[in-house]
N, C-alpha and C positions, 0 to 999 in steps of 0.2 A: 253512707253511700260518697262517692266521691266522682266529680264530673270527670268523664273520659276526655283525653285531650283532642280526639277528632270530633267530638260532639259541639255545634254552636248553639244549637238551641235546645237545652235540656229539657228533664222530664218535667217541669213545673214552670219553665220559660214561656212567654207568648210572643212568638215571632210577629212583626210586623204582617198586616194583612195581605199585602202585595206578595210577600215572601210565602206566608201560608197557603195561599190560593195556589200559588205556581206549585208547592210541594204536594197539595192536596190532588191537584190535575195529574200530577204523575203518577200520584199512588192510584188513582182511580183508572190511569191509561193500563197500569199494570194489572190491577184487578180485574177489570172489565173484558181483558184479554182471554179470560176463561168464560165469558158470556158463551162462548161455543158450545159449552155443555150443555145448557138448557137446549140448545139446537138438536144434541145428540139424542136427550130426553123425548124430544118430540117424534122420535122414532117409534117409540113405545107407547106414548099417549095418543098417537094419531097425528097424521103431518097436517099442518095448518098454521098460517100465519097467526091467526087469534091465540093458538095454544101457546106458541113461542113468546108471543108479548105477554100473556098473563103469567106465565112461568117465569120469564125474566123479570118482569115488574115485582111480582111476588118476592122474589130471591132478592132482588136489589133493596127493595124496603127493608126486608129482615136484616140484610148485610148492614146498611146505613145504621140502623137503630143498635145493632149489636157494637159496632166500633164507637159508637158515642156511649153506651153502657161501660164500654171498656175502658175508655179514656176517663170518665166521670169517677168511677171507682166508690160509689157510695150506696149506702144502705146494704152493704153486703154483697152487693153485686159489681163485678168487673175489678179487674186487675190493677187498675190506676195506670196501665201501661198503652201505649200506642200499639195494638196489634188486632188487624182486621180479620175477616172470615172471607174465604173465596170458594169457589164452586170446586168439585173434584168429582173425578170420575169413580172414586172409590166407594162412593155412597148408592151410585146407580144399581149394582147388583141387588141390594136389598128391594129398592122399590121395584125393578123389573119383577123379581121373585113375587112380591106381593099382588102386583098387577096382573100376573098369569094366573096367580092362585086364587085371589078374592075379588079383584078388581082395581080400577085407578083409585075411586074413592077410599078404599083401606090403603093403598100404597101411600097416599098423603096424610091420612088420619094418623097411620102408625108412626109418622115423624115424632109425634107427641112422645112416643115411647123413647126415643132416641133423646128426647130433651129430658124426660123423668129420668133416664139411667144416667146421663151427665149431671143431674142435680144430685143423684144419689152418691156418685164417685167424688164430688165435690166436698160433701160433708164427711167422706170415710178417706180422704187423701192421707191423711197422717197415719192411718191405720194400713194402708195398702202401699206405703213407699217402699216396702221390701220388694214387691213384685213391680210395681209401677215404678220403673226405673228409666234412667235416660237412655239407656242402651236400648231398652224396648221401643221406647219413643222415637228413638233414631231409625228402628227397622221399620215402624210406621210410615216415618217419612219416606224413607226408602222406596218402599212398596207403593206409596201413592205417586211417586216419579216414574216407576216402572209402568203403573197403569196408565199415566198420561202418555208415556211414550208408545206403549202397545196401541192406544187408541189413535195416536197420531199416525203410525204406521199404517193402521186398517183404513184411517180415512184417505191416505194417500194412495193406498193400494184399491180402494173402491173406485176410483177414477179410472183405473187401467182398463174397464171392460169395454169402452168405446173406442173402437180402432181407429176413428177419425180424430177424437180429441186426447187420446191418450198420451201422445207425446207432448202435447202443450199442457196439459195438466202435471207431467212430470216436470218439465222444464219450470213453469211457476213454482211447484213445491220447492226444487232446488234452489232457485234464485231467491225465493222468500227465506228458506233455511239459512242460506249462504249470508244473506243480509242481517238476519238476527245474529248470526255467530260473528259476522265482521263488525257491526255496532258494539256488541258486548265486548269483543276482545280487544279492538283496536281504537275505538271511540274514546277519546281523553276528556271531552268537554262534559258540561251537564246533560247536553243531548242523549247521553248514553242511557238515563233514566227511561227516555222514551222509546228505547228499543224493540219492544213489542208494537207501540204504534206506528213506527217508521217501518218495520218489517211488513205489517199487515196492511198499510197503505200502498207500499209498493207491489204487494201480491194482488191487491184489488185493482190496481192500475193496470198491472199485466194481463190479468184475468179479463179485464174490459177491453183491452187493446186485441187480445186474442180471441174475444167473441165468447168467452166462456161464461158469462153471466146469464142466469136464466131470464128470459123475458117476463116469464110470470112473477118473478121477484122483484123486478124492476117496476112492474105494474103496482104490486103491492106498495112499495116504498112511497110511489107517488100519492098513491090514496090514503096512506097513513096521517092521520092527524099529527100535527106538531105536538100539541099537548092534548092530554087526556087523562083520565082517572083509570088507575090500573084496574082491570076487572078481575078482581078477588072475591073468594074462591072461585076459581074455574072449573075445578075437577071434582069437588065434593070432599066430604069427610066422614069417615066410618072406621070402626075398630073391630078387628078378628084376632083372636089368639092363636088363631092357626099360624100366623106368621109373627109371633112375638119374637122369638129366638132370634132370628136375622137382624131385628132393630136393635134388641139388646147389644148384640155382638157390636153392630156398628156404632153406638152409642158408647160403648167402652174403648173401641179402635179411635175414635174422635177425641175421646179425653186424652187417651196416652198422647197423641199427635199434639194436642193443644199442651201439654206438659213439656214436650220438646222445643216448641215454638217459644213458650214463655220462657225457658230456660235461656234461649237465645236473646229473648229480649230484655230480661233482667242483667246479662252479662254485657249488652251493650250499653245499658244505663249506670254502671257501675264499675269504676276503674280498680275498686277494690273488691270486686265479686268473689264472695267463696263459696258458696252454697245455694240452693235453690230456696226461695222463700214460699213453703208449702202453703201458707196461709193466704198469701196472694195469689198462687197459682188455684188454690181452691175457689176463690171468688171468681177468677176470671173462667173457669171450667163451669161455674154455676151462670155466670151471664151468657155463656155459649147455650145452657140446657133452657134458660127463659127463651133464648133466641129460638131455638128449635120448637118450641111449644106455640111461639107466634107463627113460625113458617109453617107448622102443620096447619093451623087456623086460615092462613093465608093461601095454602096450595103452593109455597115455595120449597125450592131443594135444601136437603141438608147440606151445610157447609163445613168447612175444616179451618182451623188456625193457618195463616198464612204465612211462613217462614220466609217466603220471597219478599214479603211486603215489609217484614221486619228487618230484611238485609237491606232494602231499598232505603228504608228510612235511615238506617244507620250510616249507608254510604253516603247520603245527602246531609249529615250530620244534623238531622233534626229528629229528635225521639220525643219531642213535646207533646204532652196531653191534648194540648189545644188542636193539633193536626187531626186529632180523631173527630171533632167536632166538625172541621171543615171537611174532611173526608167522607163522613157520614153524611152531612148534608148534600154533598153532590152525587153520592151514590143514591139518597132518597129522590133527589130532583130528577134522575134519569129515569125513574120507574113512572114519571109523568110524562116522558118524551118518546113516545112510539116510534115517531120518525127516524129519531136517531138510533133506538134499538133495533129497527128494521133493517138498519145498514148490516147487521151480522147476517140476516138472511141472504144477502148478496154474496157473501164470501163463500167461493168453490170450497169443497171438502179438501182439496190440495193445499190451499193456503191455511185453514184450521189446523189440518194435520201437521204442517210444518212448524206452525207455533207450539201446539202439544209437544212435538218431539223436542224443540229448543228447550222450553220449559222443564222437560222431565230431565234433561242432562243436569240442570242446575238442582232440583229437587232431590235426585236420585244422591248426588254427591252430599247435599247438605245433611241428609239421613246417614251416609256413611261417617261424615266428618262427626257426628254426634256419637256414634257407636265407637269410633276410634278415640275419643276422648277420654274413654274409661278403661280402666284395666279389667280383663276378663279372666276368670278362671275356668278350670274345665267344665263346670256346671254350666256357667253362663255361655261358654263357647259351644256347648252341645246344642243348649236350648235356642239360641240364636241361630245356629246353623241349619237344624231342623227346620227352623222358622224360614229360612232362606229355601231350602230344599223344596218344601212344601209348594211354596210361592210358585217356583219355576215350574214344578212338576204337576201344577194345579189342573191342567187341562186333561191330561191322561188319567191322572187320579180320580177326577171328578167322575169321568165316562166309567171307570171301573165300578167306582162306588155307586152310581146311578143304577147300573146292572145287577150288581149284588147286594147292596144295600140301600134301596131307595129310601128306607126310613131315616137315613142321615141327611136327606137332602136340606133340613133346615140349618144344617151346620156346614154344608158343602156347597151353599149358594154364592159364594165369593172367594176367590183366591186369596185377596187382601184379608178378608175376616178369619178366613180358616189359619193362615199363617200365624196372625196374632194369637188366635185362639190357642193354638197348638204351643207356641212358645211362651204364653201367660200359663198355661197348665203346668208345662215342665218346669218353669221357674219356681210355681209354687210347690210342687212337688219336690224339687230340690232342696227347698228350705227344710223339709221334714227332717228332724233329726239332727240337723247342722247344729255343731258346737263351736265355741269360741276356743281355739287351741292355744298354747303358749309354748315358751321355750325356756328351757332350764340350761345355765351356761355358767361357766367359770370364766372372767375376762381374760385371763393369763394364758388359757388353753390356746393352741393353733387353730385358726378356723371360727373363732368366736365372733369376730365382725362379720362374716359372711353368714354365719347363721342368724344374725339379728337381720340383716338386710333380706336374706332369704326369706324368714318368716314373715315379715312385715309385706315384702312383694306378694306373697303366695296370699296373705290376707288380702291385700288391694285388689288382687284378681278376683277372690270370691266375692268381694264386697262390690265390685266394679266402681272403685274410687277413682278419684283423679290421681293422675301419674305424679304430677308435681308436688301433690300433699303427701303422697306417700314416701316421694325422696327426701322432702324436708323432714317427717317423721323418723326415717330410718338414720339421716344424718344427726339429728337432734339426740336420738336416743342413743347411739353410740358414742356420740362425745360424753354424754352423762355417764356411759359406762366406764368410759377411760376416766372420768373424773372420780367415781367411786372405788375404781382400782387404785388411787393414790392415798392409801390409808383410810377408807371410810368404810371398809368391809370387814366383818368378824374374819379375824386370823383364822380360826377354827374352821369355819363355814363360809370360805369365800365365793360364795354362789349368788346368782341374781335369776329369778323369775321373770320374764317379760311376758305380758300380756297386752292384748290390744282388742278394742272394741269401735263399733262403728255406726253411727246414726246418720242419716243423710245430711251430709255438709260438714260433718265433724268426726274426726279420728282421734280416740283416746289411747294413749300406752302409758301402762302401769308398770312400773319396777318394785319388785319386792325383794327385800334382802334384811339380812342379820348386821348390824353394826351401827353407823352414826350418820346424821343426815348432813349434806354439804349445805351451804348458804345458795341462794340464788338472788343476790339482792338486785333492786331496781336501778341502782345507779353503779358504774364501774368504779373501781378504786383509781386513785391517781398515781401517776408514776413515783411520787416522793412516798406515798403509803406503800407501793409495794417495794421500794428500796428500803423502808425503816422496818417493813415486815414482810420477809419472803412469802409468809404463808398465804399473804393476800393474793397470790397468783392463783390460787384456787377460787378465791372469790372472783376474780376476773373471769375464769372459767365459768364459773355459775352465772355470771351476769350474761355472757354470751351465748350460753344456752338458753336462758330465759328470753332473749331478743329472737331466737329461732322458733319458739312455739307460740301458740295462742294463748295458752292459760296454763298456771303451775299450781299444783296442789300437793303438800308434803304433810306426811304424818308419822310420829314415833311412837309406840308404845310397848314397854318390857323387851326392849331391845330390837323390835321387829320394824323394820323402817319401810314405808311406801312412798314412793313418788309417782304424781300422775300429770302426765303432760296432755294437752289438747291441742289439736291442729285443725284449722278451717280449710275446707276444700276451696 
């Protein structure tokens, strides 16, 4: 690992306390922007100040403990990176489905199934790497962003029913959204990291000035205790196999999202990053699983790995694991401050909706960037494309299936989950019967260069490999073929077989031919050596090729030669 140039406080650095507190506060300001989601949840739990405080307190406790576990990275739990969890609307459909089917106590008790599913995935991540891919994680992140935006628009629209206040609510929503966008785009100082807090504060002040705050909520804020123990568990705990499938699917989708966020965190911490560290990713997912077991007991909401928090830490120049302890401590502290949490009940839906809409833009583009970073073949294009279509067409599709095939309601409870499930199934099916092809060529024939490049690019798309790594592999392979064509091939059979294989993070290219092996020296020949021995030019070529690849393995037996290069993503 090598420290990136933009990182001031690296992974194991300990920033000064004043710096750490400031950075932790800005992280908490971002993460608690989504405390509005427990407010959404109370619409099906039953309205009430106490329900919101209990749900928010339990969720903050779980989130604080999880980020500390991730930072510690001890005893097989935690990635040893700074990456927190945050609330997400993507988990609400499973809880709503369970509440309507079996009751609120089952909805929270079954969160333990999400945790158990993540634990199982964490131990199987190496075996599942063929279908648990970065591009699938990108789809999950994208759909989470879409869900945020959809809920934001619904919240804003829900305020349009009152003819007297509809115009005021629309003005507040527009000004709040414009403030969020303006701070994010044009603010150049460190204040930009407080964009969510600035936008919400302005929206709150405007709502107060226009008389949009509910008197009942103001009374509740006045009466709320400044410090109090969280009243957990508030809704009970039970188990029902009738709603098992939705929670298993939700657990899988959260594990996939964690994969994508951890890839972002690993890239941010290593200037020489080449490939995902699956062992570390597995430990991170495992810590999330333990957190959801705890959230089930406390009656907190399921949460998702926060790509926004990772991006914020990177932009701030501090990815230190010590930041996890400060952030986790503040999150836990907030759970004991009901008066601070009650401020969220004062925010009109128009303000919360504007925030959700703003965050959705960032989240969706993060997901698309993860997908765009990989090469896609026809199989992956179809699988991801169908996943997008299922998500977009979910509403009419679910209506049709509920009428014609109500027995499928366990799979159609959520557009997010259904899209991921369909994509995951297609990726698994497309792997059946897949073979590793090769190319047989004569270097002197016209089009040989294009044949090599086309072959490796086609393989890269099928694997979903990194574009830059495939480019390096194609360049180094052709340079080697040109070297072999200068006297190393058997004159009677001047052909080369090129094969390629892929393991996540590593590409290997194998050349087989008859003839002699060239040298791939570790040091370049000097100009004097080349002048005295012109054949040393070939050693120079071998040295330059060796510099292009990550590893070289050569073998010759009975006139058959094999050269194998490896390239890291």
